[in-house]
C-alpha atoms as one frame of an Amber mdcrd trajectory, in Angstrom:
protein
 -18.978  33.643 -10.606 -16.936  32.195 -13.585 -14.752  35.335 -14.175 -12.978
  37.265 -11.405 -11.083  40.271 -12.623  -8.100  41.346 -10.310  -5.581  44.004
 -10.645  -3.031  42.037 -12.664  -4.836  38.799 -13.408  -8.120  37.270 -14.329
  -9.251  33.996 -12.980 -11.574  31.724 -15.001 -13.199  28.964 -13.200 -15.922
  26.346 -13.640 -17.954  27.040 -16.840 -17.060  30.187 -18.760 -19.897  31.046
 -21.088 -20.212  33.335 -24.113 -21.605  36.050 -21.899 -18.080  36.625 -20.459
 -16.341  36.970 -23.817 -16.791  40.748 -24.207 -15.714  41.567 -20.730 -12.819
  39.287 -20.911 -11.624  40.949 -24.068 -11.991  44.394 -22.739 -10.016  43.512
 -19.574  -7.338  41.927 -21.600  -7.137  45.083 -23.871  -6.938  47.403 -20.849
  -4.344  45.095 -19.172  -1.898  44.043 -22.042   0.328  42.425 -19.400  -2.326
  40.892 -17.377  -2.081  37.129 -16.640  -4.760  34.531 -16.836  -5.322  31.821
 -14.261  -7.268  28.797 -15.606  -6.546  26.266 -12.847 -10.288  25.765 -12.000
 -11.728  26.218 -15.356 -13.714  23.269 -16.469 -15.354  24.578 -19.720 -14.459
  27.577 -21.843 -16.927  28.736 -24.501 -15.342  28.965 -27.922 -15.938  32.624
 -28.000 -13.640  32.995 -24.858 -11.058  30.769 -26.406 -11.093  32.906 -29.411
 -10.563  36.014 -27.152  -7.455  34.160 -25.652  -6.082  33.180 -28.990  -6.404
  36.626 -30.338  -5.156  38.563 -27.238  -2.384  35.902 -26.527  -2.227  36.827
 -22.735   0.289  35.234 -20.398  -1.179  32.033 -18.976  -0.238  32.015 -15.317
  -1.835  28.627 -14.495  -3.116  26.190 -16.930  -6.271  24.237 -16.161  -6.100
  20.926 -14.454  -8.735  19.343 -16.749  -6.714  17.385 -19.300  -8.842  17.980
 -22.311  -9.333  21.754 -21.796  -5.550  21.841 -21.132  -4.826  20.230 -24.500
  -6.894  22.921 -26.299  -5.218  25.760 -24.442  -1.751  24.448 -25.181  -2.201
  25.789 -28.657  -1.595  29.250 -27.225   2.019  28.200 -26.871   4.448  29.416
 -24.351   3.317  32.436 -22.297
């Protein structure tokens, strides 16, 4: 399961596809102080990236994948 919703955070891991974009957006809207853990995320569909760019959530843990990390650093400080 690439997306795991918790009380105060959402964990994105492995390959997060376009199918997760709507539920990710909904969760972030319902949890404006929610945090995102991307440590084990290896691929993030651009629709999900757009959700993160629009919602600007607090990124609790950046991905270990260096290429994905560079893309997500555009979110700036969390």
